[in-house]
GUTOR-832597 format. One record per residue (C-alpha): residue number from 1; residue in one letter; chain; x, y, z. Coordinates in steps of 0.02 Angstrom, whole numbers, plus 50000, padded with zeros to 5 digits. Each point is the difference from the previous one (the first is absolute). Layout:
// GUTOR-832597
k r c east north up
NUM A A X Y Z
...
//
This chain:
// GUTOR-832597
k r c east north up
1 M A 49573 56354 56825
2 H A 50085 50010 49829
3 R A 49871 50039 49868
4 L A 50056 49858 49886
5 G A 49961 49874 50135
6 S A 49815 50044 50011
7 I A 49861 49928 49896
8 A A 49868 50127 50053
9 T A 49970 50139 49875
10 H A 49863 50104 50083
11 D A 50046 50183 50021
12 M A 49841 50071 50074
13 P A 50031 50127 50140
14 P A 49961 49938 50177
15 L A 49850 50061 50099
16 D A 50015 50112 50150
17 T A 50152 49934 50091
18 S A 49922 50049 50169
19 R A 49874 49860 49980
20 S A 50043 49867 50129
21 R A 50047 49830 49933
22 Y A 49958 49831 50070
23 S A 50099 49966 50156
24 D A 50129 49863 50002
25 W A 49888 49884 50098
26 F A 49860 50024 49874
27 V A 50116 49957 49858
28 L A 50053 49846 50094
29 L A 49817 49954 50024
30 W A 49968 50018 49813
31 S A 50151 49889 49967
32 M A 49932 49868 50117
33 V A 49829 50008 49918
34 L A 50078 49984 49827
35 C A 50111 49858 50058
36 G A 49848 49910 50068
37 A A 49908 50027 49837
38 L A 50145 49944 49894
39 S A 50026 49847 50108
40 L A 49846 49936 49913
41 L A 50103 50012 49839
42 G A 50153 49915 50066
43 G A 50086 50093 50140
44 C A 50089 50157 50057
45 G A 50160 50050 50084
46 E A 50180 50044 49960
47 G A 50049 49962 49822
48 F A 49817 49983 49951
49 R A 49978 49991 49811
50 P A 49821 50009 49940
51 A A 50051 49918 49838
52 A A 50042 49845 50099
53 T A 49842 50005 50106
54 V A 49863 50078 49895
55 P A 49934 49866 49882
56 P A 49952 50041 49820
57 V A 49823 50060 49978
58 T A 49890 49853 49956
59 A A 49854 50001 49879
60 S A 49876 50012 50143
61 Q A 50095 50148 50067
62 Q A 50013 50095 49836
63 P A 49950 50180 50030
64 S A 49855 50077 49910
65 A A 50032 50114 49852
66 T A 49986 50155 50108
67 A A 50032 50034 50181
68 T A 49854 50023 50116
69 A A 49964 50172 50072
70 S A 50067 49951 50170
71 Q A 50160 49931 49921
72 Q A 50026 50157 49897
73 Q A 49969 50110 50152
74 A A 50124 49904 50107
75 F A 50130 50008 49862
76 N A 49974 50187 49973
77 V A 50025 50035 50186
78 A A 50163 49903 50004
79 D A 50062 50080 49839
80 M A 49958 50176 50060
81 L A 50097 49970 50161
82 R A 50148 49950 49893
83 Q A 49985 50151 49887
84 R A 50000 50111 50154
85 A A 50163 49917 50057
86 Q A 49914 49922 50149
87 D A 50095 49842 49960
88 E A 49978 49907 50164
89 E A 49810 50023 49995
90 A A 50000 49954 49815
91 L A 50097 49842 50034
92 E A 49876 49943 50131
93 A A 49851 50047 49893
94 F A 50065 49898 49853
95 K A 50036 49853 50114
96 D A 49822 50012 50066
97 F A 49934 50002 49821
98 L A 50101 49844 49960
99 R A 49930 49911 50153
100 Q A 49821 50042 49955
101 H A 50011 49987 49810
102 P A 50135 49873 49949
103 S A 49922 49973 49827
104 S A 49936 50172 49952
105 P A 50034 50074 49827
106 L A 50104 50126 50098
107 T A 50107 49872 50092
108 D A 50141 50008 49872
109 Q A 50014 50188 50026
110 V A 49995 49975 50188
111 L A 50142 49873 49992
112 L A 50103 50121 49896
113 A A 49967 50141 50124
114 L A 50044 49889 50149
115 G A 50162 49951 49914
116 D A 50046 50182 49966
117 L A 49959 50053 50179
118 S A 50098 49854 50074
119 V A 50151 50058 49899
120 Q A 49980 50175 50071
121 F A 49994 49930 50176
122 G A 50158 49896 49972
123 Q A 49913 49832 49998
124 P A 50069 49918 49842
125 M A 49946 49822 50043
126 Q A 49818 50052 50025
127 A A 50007 50106 49842
128 E A 50065 49854 49899
129 G A 49859 49892 50063
130 Y A 49866 50124 49945
131 Y A 50077 50022 49827
132 R A 50014 49812 49974
133 S A 49820 49976 50053
134 L A 49948 50126 49867
135 V A 50105 49915 49865
136 Q A 49945 49824 50042
137 N A 49816 50029 50041
138 F A 49960 50135 49873
139 P A 50107 49962 49845
140 A A 49882 50099 49886
141 S A 50008 50157 50106
142 P A 50065 50157 49915
143 H A 50106 50025 50157
144 V A 50102 49840 49980
145 A A 50142 50088 49907
146 K A 50015 50127 50142
147 A A 50008 49857 50124
148 H A 50138 49915 49899
149 L A 50094 50165 49996
150 A A 49983 50017 50188
151 L A 50058 49820 50026
152 G A 50151 50034 49891
153 V A 50047 50152 50104
154 L A 49978 49903 50162
155 A A 50106 49856 49936
156 Y A 50137 50123 49952
157 Q A 49996 50077 50174
158 L A 50009 49825 50076
159 Q A 50148 49962 49883
160 D A 49904 49858 49917
161 Y A 50056 50056 49828
162 D A 49946 49850 49898
163 R A 49821 50007 50066
164 G A 49998 50188 49977
165 L A 50053 49981 49819
166 V A 49856 49880 49966
167 S A 49870 50115 50081
168 L A 50060 50156 49909
169 R A 49999 49912 49832
170 Q A 49823 49940 50037
171 A A 49949 50177 50043
172 L A 50065 50090 49846
173 P A 49874 49940 49869
174 G A 49852 50057 50106
175 L A 50067 50170 50053
176 T A 49925 50140 49897
177 A A 50058 50156 50091
178 P A 50175 50059 49952
179 E A 50038 50036 50182
180 Q A 49966 49819 50048
181 Q A 50098 49936 49850
182 G A 50144 50113 50048
183 K A 49997 49935 50177
184 A A 50002 49818 49939
185 Q A 50147 50039 49887
186 Y A 50093 50084 50142
187 Y A 49989 49846 50109
188 L A 50043 49885 49854
189 G A 50157 50105 49983
190 A A 50034 49997 50187
191 I A 49987 49810 50003
192 A A 50110 49983 49846
193 R A 50130 50106 50087
194 Q A 49998 49887 50153
195 Q A 50021 49850 49884
196 Q A 50147 50088 49915
197 R A 49911 50005 49832
198 Y A 50057 50178 49975
199 I A 49949 50028 49820
200 D A 49825 49934 50037
201 A A 49994 50113 50152
202 I A 50047 50155 49901
203 D A 49875 49958 49863
204 A A 49857 49986 50126
205 L A 50051 50154 50099
206 K A 50008 50103 49840
207 I A 49822 49947 49957
208 A A 49944 50044 50177
209 I A 50069 50177 49979
210 E A 49911 50020 49833
211 L A 49831 49935 50060
212 S A 49987 50075 50172
213 S A 49963 50182 50040
214 D A 50042 49972 50183
215 P A 50157 50105 50032
216 D A 50049 49893 50149
217 L A 49996 49841 49898
218 Q A 50092 50082 49854
219 Q A 50135 50066 50116
220 Q A 50018 49831 50084
221 A A 50014 49910 49831
222 Q A 50132 50126 49942
223 S A 50094 49972 50162
224 D A 49992 49812 49980
225 I A 50067 50008 49822
226 T A 50144 50108 50058
227 A A 50038 49880 50142
228 I A 49999 49851 49883
229 I A 50127 50084 49887
230 Q A 50108 50081 50134
231 D A 49997 49869 50138
232 D A 49937 49832 49938
233 S A 50071 49971 49827
234 T A 50168 49924 49958
235 L A 50108 50046 49851
236 P A 49927 49860 49890
237 D A 49823 50053 50053
238 L A 50033 50178 49945
239 Q A 50079 49945 49836
240 Q A 49842 49903 49960
241 M A 49889 50145 50055
242 S A 50094 50122 49890
243 E A 49951 49896 49849
244 R A 49819 49994 50060
245 Y A 49983 50189 50019
246 P A 50120 50074 49871
247 T A 49913 50168 49979
248 D A 49858 50012 50127
249 F A 49979 50008 50189
250 P A 50091 49938 50101
251 G A 50137 49973 49870
252 G A 50092 50159 50047
253 L A 50008 49952 50183
254 I A 50058 49824 49952
255 L A 50141 50061 49887
256 F A 50060 50127 50128
257 R A 50005 49867 50136
258 L A 50084 49878 49881
259 A A 50135 50129 49966
260 E A 50026 50021 50188
261 L A 50027 49813 50022
262 Y A 50123 49996 49855
263 R A 50093 50143 50081
264 E A 50009 49904 50165
265 D A 50072 49851 49904
266 K A 50123 50115 49909
267 A A 49927 49940 49835
268 V A 50041 50162 49912
269 I A 49952 49950 49825
270 E A 49831 49929 50052
271 E A 49964 50153 50106
272 M A 50039 50114 49854
273 A A 49891 49903 49879
274 T A 49855 50000 50124
275 L A 50011 50187 50031
276 Q A 50002 50030 49812
277 R A 49841 49898 49984
278 F A 49924 50097 50144
279 T A 50038 50173 49929
280 T A 49937 49949 49828
281 A A 49836 49918 50052
282 F A 49952 50112 50148
283 A A 50052 50176 49953
284 D A 49872 50078 50120
285 H A 50051 49897 50152
286 P A 50050 50109 50150
287 D A 50164 49903 50020
288 I A 50061 50043 49824
289 P A 50123 50135 50063
290 L A 50080 49873 50118
291 A A 50012 49871 49862
292 E A 50079 50122 49878
293 A A 50127 50056 50129
294 R A 50047 49820 50036
295 L A 50015 49963 49814
296 Q A 50124 50141 49980
297 V A 50108 49926 50138
298 L A 49993 49826 49922
299 Q A 50037 50061 49825
300 S A 50151 50093 50064
301 A A 50061 49844 50090
302 L A 49972 49892 49845
303 S A 50090 50110 49877
304 T A 50069 49905 49851
305 N A 50185 49987 49964
306 P A 50013 49984 49810
307 T A 50177 49930 50013
308 K A 49953 49846 50104
309 I A 49932 49838 49927
310 G A 49941 49861 50114
311 V A 50038 49818 49959
312 L A 49884 49867 50073
313 L A 50062 49823 49963
314 P A 50017 49831 50090
315 L A 50181 50011 50060
316 S A 49978 49860 50126
317 G A 49889 49850 50021
318 E A 49908 49921 49854
319 G A 50046 50083 49836
320 Q A 50161 50072 50069
321 L A 50106 49954 49847
322 A A 49874 50074 49878
323 G A 49989 50159 50104
324 Q A 50188 50017 50017
325 R A 50029 49981 49812
326 T A 49865 50128 49963
327 L A 50084 50121 50121
328 W A 50167 49969 49915
329 G A 49923 50052 49835
330 I A 49930 50159 50079
331 E A 50166 50043 50082
332 L A 50096 49970 49840
333 A A 49884 50119 49906
334 L A 50027 50137 50130
335 S A 50188 49971 49996
336 G A 50002 50024 49812
337 L A 49897 50161 50013
338 R A 50120 50071 50129
339 A A 50149 49954 49894
340 R A 49928 50099 49855
341 D A 49941 50144 50111
342 P A 50095 50019 50166
343 S A 49884 50142 50051
344 L A 49847 49889 49997
345 E A 49903 50012 50163
346 L A 49909 49835 50008
347 T A 50006 49878 50145
348 L A 49923 49831 50036
349 V A 49914 49954 50164
350 P A 49987 49808 50005
351 R A 49875 49911 50113
352 D A 49983 49812 50025
353 S A 49823 49937 49972
354 Q A 50051 49823 50054
355 G A 49873 49941 49872
356 D A 49864 50039 50128
357 S A 49853 50116 49967
358 A A 49989 50068 50178
359 V A 50186 50038 50006
360 A A 49990 50079 49827
361 S A 49856 50111 50055
362 E A 50095 50067 50150
363 A A 50155 50027 49895
364 L A 49899 50095 49869
365 R A 49927 50113 50135
366 S A 50174 50035 50066
367 L A 50068 50042 49827
368 V A 49862 50128 49977
369 S A 49984 50076 50174
370 D A 50180 49987 50062
371 E A 50105 50005 49842
372 H A 49885 50109 49893
373 V A 50045 49902 49841
374 I A 49922 50059 49838
375 A A 49976 49823 49932
376 V A 50025 49817 50045
377 I A 50071 49857 49895
378 G A 49914 49839 50054
379 P A 49926 49890 50062
380 L A 50062 49851 49903
381 F A 49873 49860 50020
382 S A 49818 49998 49951
383 Q A 49920 49959 50168
384 V A 50088 50140 50093
385 A A 49964 50121 49859
386 T A 49815 49955 50005
387 D A 49991 50017 50189
388 I A 50082 50172 50009
389 G A 49910 50072 49849
390 P A 49867 50089 50106
391 L A 50136 50074 50111
392 V A 50093 50065 49847
393 D A 49840 50089 49954
394 A A 49972 50070 50175
395 L A 50179 50064 50007
396 S A 49993 50072 49823
397 I A 50177 49939 49969
398 P A 50054 49950 49823
399 T A 50053 49818 50018
400 I A 50076 49900 49856
401 S A 50014 49812 50017
402 P A 50139 49928 49892
403 Y A 49905 49835 49992
404 A A 49835 49949 50086
405 R A 49948 49927 49833
406 D A 49859 49889 50066
407 S A 49908 50140 50090
408 E A 49880 50141 49960
409 F A 50112 50122 50093
410 P A 49986 50143 49872
411 L A 49810 49994 50014
412 L A 50000 50023 50189
413 S A 50053 50182 50001
414 A A 50033 50147 49886
415 Y A 50174 50001 50079
416 A A 50040 49816 49966
417 F A 50109 49956 49850
418 R A 50081 49841 49934
419 N A 50158 49988 49892
420 S A 49998 49818 49948
421 L A 49962 49891 49851
422 T A 49831 49924 50041
423 D A 49919 49841 49941
424 A A 49877 50102 49898
425 T A 50137 50099 49913
426 Q A 50100 49849 49943
427 A A 49847 49901 49943
428 Q A 49939 50149 49900
429 F A 50171 50028 49921
430 L A 50016 49817 49948
431 A A 49826 49996 49924
432 E A 50030 50159 49901
433 Y A 50172 49944 49941
434 A A 49939 49828 49948
435 I A 49855 50066 49896
436 Q A 50063 50168 49937
437 V A 50183 49956 49968
438 L A 50006 49811 49976
439 N A 49828 49991 49915
440 L A 49947 49852 50107
441 T A 49812 49976 50021
442 R A 49961 49836 50090
443 F A 50062 49961 50175
444 A A 50001 49864 50132
445 I A 50037 50033 50184
446 L A 50079 49881 50126
447 Y A 50017 50082 50171
448 P A 50038 49956 50183
449 D A 49844 49995 50107
450 E A 50047 50138 50123
451 S A 49979 50188 50011
452 Y A 50148 50046 49889
453 G A 49952 49884 49857
454 T A 49814 50035 50013
455 A A 50023 50189 49996
456 L A 50113 49993 49847
457 K A 49885 49878 49911
458 D A 49847 50110 50028
459 V A 50081 50160 49938
460 F A 50078 49913 49850
461 I A 49831 49931 49945
462 E A 49921 50171 50023
463 H A 50125 50083 49884
464 I A 50003 49861 49871
465 I A 49811 50019 49982
466 R A 50015 50190 49995
467 L A 50123 49984 49856
468 Q A 49884 49878 49910
469 G A 50109 49849 50029
470 E A 49934 49830 50056
471 V A 50038 49893 50151
472 V A 49964 49822 49946
473 A A 50058 49900 50152
474 V A 50032 50032 50184
475 A A 50065 49880 50133
476 S A 50080 50014 50172
477 Y A 50118 49895 50106
478 P A 50036 49995 50188
479 Q A 50145 50114 50038
480 D A 50099 49864 50089
481 T A 49979 49863 49868
482 T A 50131 49929 49882
483 D A 49877 49897 49897
484 F A 49920 50102 49861
485 R A 49925 49862 49893
486 Q A 49818 50036 50037
487 P A 50002 50191 49975
488 I A 50101 49980 49839
489 K A 49871 49876 49936
490 Q A 49863 50124 50047
491 I A 50074 50126 49880
492 G A 50011 49868 49863
493 G A 50162 49909 50026
494 V A 50009 49815 49951
495 D A 50147 49880 50001
496 D A 50057 49910 49841
497 Q A 49926 49831 50047
498 T A 49829 50073 50038
499 L A 50003 50097 49838
500 N A 50044 49843 49899
501 D A 49865 49897 50087
502 L A 49868 50130 49959
503 I A 50050 50007 49817
504 V A 50006 49810 49984
505 G A 49825 49993 50074
506 A A 49929 50108 49861
507 D A 49853 49944 49893
508 T A 50090 49922 49851
509 A A 49839 49980 49902
510 T A 49970 50186 49991
511 L A 50183 50050 50023
512 Q A 49943 50118 50139
513 L A 50086 50027 50166
514 S A 49902 49983 50161
515 P A 49961 50164 50092
516 D A 50138 49963 50127
517 A A 50125 49961 49863
518 E A 49946 50156 49906
519 R A 50034 50108 50153
520 A A 50165 49912 50034
521 S A 50054 50027 49821
522 E A 49953 50184 50010
523 Q A 50100 50021 50161
524 A A 50151 49922 49918
525 A A 49975 50123 49858
526 K A 50016 50156 50111
527 P A 49824 50046 50063
528 Y A 50063 50160 50083
529 D A 50142 50121 49970
530 A A 50065 50022 50177
531 I A 49988 49936 50177
532 F A 50004 50121 50146
533 L A 50090 49922 50149
534 P A 49989 50123 50147
535 G A 50102 49896 50120
536 Y A 50170 49991 50084
537 Y A 50161 49941 49918
538 D A 50012 49835 50097
539 R A 49829 49940 49941
540 V A 50005 50079 49827
541 G A 50168 49915 49969
542 L A 49915 49832 50030
543 I A 49843 50041 49900
544 A A 50090 50048 49838
545 P A 50073 49826 49964
546 E A 49834 49917 50044
547 L A 49909 50111 49876
548 A A 50114 49934 49863
549 F A 49974 49821 50059
550 Y A 49813 50021 49982
551 N A 50016 50071 49824
552 V A 49970 50181 50048
553 T A 50135 50071 49888
554 N A 50030 50143 49881
555 V A 49912 50122 50116
556 Q A 50068 50159 50078
557 L A 50026 49986 50188
558 L A 49957 50158 50096
559 G A 50049 50028 50181
560 S A 49997 50119 50147
561 D A 50133 50070 50116
562 G A 50006 49835 50094
563 W A 50103 49931 49854
564 N A 50146 50119 50023
565 A A 50131 49887 50080
566 E A 50154 49924 49921
567 E A 49947 49829 50066
568 I A 49857 49993 49874
569 T A 50121 49963 49858
570 A A 50076 49854 50094
571 I A 49830 49926 50043
572 G A 49908 50033 49838
573 E A 50149 49977 49885
574 R A 49963 50024 49815
575 F A 49813 49994 50030
576 V A 49999 50179 50067
577 E A 50101 50070 49856
578 K A 49919 50153 49919
579 A A 49869 50013 50137
580 L A 49948 50179 50040
581 F A 49972 50066 50176
582 V A 50005 50165 50094
583 D A 50074 50071 50158
584 G A 50016 50168 50087
585 F A 50190 49994 50000
586 F A 50138 49911 49903
587 A A 50173 50010 50074
588 D A 50084 49949 49835
589 S A 49916 50137 49900
590 P A 50121 50087 49880
591 A A 49926 50169 50050
592 P A 50143 50110 50069
593 A A 49900 50055 50153
594 V A 49964 49820 50047
595 S A 50180 49945 49973
596 A A 50064 50141 50110
597 F A 49874 49961 50136
598 V A 50043 49815 50002
599 Q A 50186 50035 50007
600 Q A 49984 50128 50142
601 F A 49881 49890 50099
602 Q A 50113 49849 49985
603 Q A 50154 50098 50051
604 R A 49913 50076 50150
605 Y A 49899 49853 50066
606 G A 50087 49848 49927
607 E A 49852 49928 49903
608 R A 49903 50029 49841
609 P A 49844 50107 50020
610 A A 49826 49931 49971
611 L A 49829 50077 49971
612 L A 49969 50073 50174
613 A A 50168 50090 50004
614 A A 49964 50074 49829
615 Q A 49825 50057 50046
616 G A 50064 50077 50163
617 Y A 50136 50089 49899
618 D A 49871 50065 49875
619 T A 49881 50060 50135
620 L A 50132 50109 50083
621 L A 50056 50074 49833
622 L A 49819 50034 49950
623 L A 49965 50091 50165
624 A A 50160 50101 49986
625 Q A 49955 50053 49824
626 V A 49831 50064 50056
627 L A 50068 50085 50157
628 R A 50127 50097 49896
629 T A 49858 50104 49929
630 G A 49997 50097 50164
631 L A 49840 49936 50080
632 T A 49991 50006 50189
633 T A 49835 49919 50053
634 R A 49935 49823 49998
635 D A 49849 50047 49898
636 E A 50111 50080 49868
637 L A 50105 49842 49995
638 R A 49848 49889 49981
639 D A 49933 50105 49857
640 S A 50170 50001 49913
641 L A 50020 49811 50014
642 L A 49835 49978 49909
643 Q A 50074 50097 49854
644 V A 50151 49885 49978
645 R A 50008 49930 49822
646 N A 50129 49882 49923
647 F A 50127 50013 50139
648 P A 50153 49902 49935
649 G A 50024 49880 50143
650 L A 50105 49844 50012
651 S A 49834 49907 50021
652 G A 49930 50068 49837
653 L A 49920 50158 49937
654 T A 49882 50054 50140
655 S A 49844 50108 50007
656 F A 49877 50023 50143
657 T A 49814 49976 49972
658 P A 49870 50115 50082
659 Q A 49979 49863 50132
660 G A 50185 50002 50046
661 D A 50046 49836 49916
662 T A 50136 49983 49870
663 E A 49992 49966 49816
664 K A 50165 49923 49949
665 V A 50079 49936 49841
666 P A 50077 49839 50066
667 Y A 50152 49907 49937
668 L A 49957 49875 49864
669 L A 50118 49851 50016
670 T A 50034 49841 49903
671 I A 50120 49853 50005
672 R A 50133 49976 49867
673 K A 50128 49859 50007
674 G A 49967 49973 50183
675 R A 50014 50183 50051
676 I A 49867 50126 50050
677 I A 50013 50156 49891
678 Q A 49901 50160 49981
679 V A 49888 50023 49848
680 N A 49937 50179 50016
//
């Protein structure tokens, strides 16, 4: 019988093996006698469980503090037979003891011995009954923990895993010997494996190996751990396990198996990254030579072509127009470079993301593993950029989004970059310009209650406070409203009739205005220098006239890139004159580079370019400038991009931060005589 299945631990050598044992008929007679004796306690027969038939010891049956001489002698005889491996005779002797002394101080030890011997004789039901009798009738016995351990093992063998789990957990606190603790942990691990709780199983099996000095148990635990990793676990299981055991056993085995599964799935990039983790964390592992050889094959297959740039944009589905116009800007930039240098070896490899993260992920893998591109321009939208950020990091591919302004894409990987005017950049620029150039100090804010307006409002306040300015009023409005009376009143606006009523209601005896009239008078007398309106042109064009109606006049209006549309002058009329706002691109800029770009774009594609086309154009030119330095690897490209300072792009002077985001000097715009013009 397998050693792990036995509860008995006696290793005494047997007596002279020539000594005749009881004959079969005598054993049967003993069994009949015992059955007759136990019938007094509740019965006998197939499936007999003493726990179900032996009642708890009552007060009148409580054994004395010490066993009598006859009890001790009977016990010693049975125990000696067992030590001499005369197991059949020992079994009958212990049964006879139980019949004659059911409430002896030694009965708990007898029940434990009977359970162990029943296990050896392949009688699990009888064994379980003896162990349960011990647990139930002698709860204070020092042998209870061993009985729980034995019950746990039996339950495991009977595939009653839930009951086995309970028994083993009950056993552990009372087990003092490391061997017994190791055995309990082994079966906890074995049960966890059957229940497909693989990390729990490995944890318990590892403890079993550490605690036990039994080589058979250690070998079996090692074998079980290997089987869990090699045979039982799925790809997601192994991914989770690799995080659990990053540098210790069995982490090496897990990573090597994970790499094998990636290879079967032809996930070249993931296989390569896993093998690199394996060779770094487990340098002494015997499979290191195999891993290094495989890495060499993969690295050769994934060689980088420094003349190929991938483009990952939504060219169909939702966002198709935005993606197509961005691609036009990229293509126009490459066309101009080739016109100036016909020998230029630079090609684009476009892929359609369809605006879908899963599609974008597969396309990115293909660009790296099949096309060997040195960099990727894209993705365009924030959600896709956020979703593929971890993959960008795993692939170690420099990826520059020409937009993704509402995401934390650059923070998701050392290889993730963004070339776009962000909310934070424009709010900071406006705050600094208002205070440092215009010498304004007091501000109100009226913003749309949605993510765009809230983000701009928060950053603007942060920088106003940093520059020692003061925000004296803040109000919001629903983004779909056309009625702005209440938010304008919240920042101090009052109509003429209300203002007159408040003044007429003043205390004529003292010639003092009421507090409300005082505040209204102050508002009419310019309580702040400027109002920041981080909204879109269609709503801002409606708000500006209403501000004047409610006596909010003679203040500088400040706006964000949502203002930059010709329609704002038709909606806001004279009330938006001299307002200041920013954008990342201005097609009517007098700058020669911008004029040339607009003319070429319009001739080639039949429409005026907007922000996305300009930022796509800039991104390609920026990459080409860096690649001309002669670098050939993706890591060299990443490091060089981080050194870019004041690149003269159509979308403003551009520098990359250490996090891969851009610092830009945006276009400062204003409205003069109904036209949007550039200030800076």
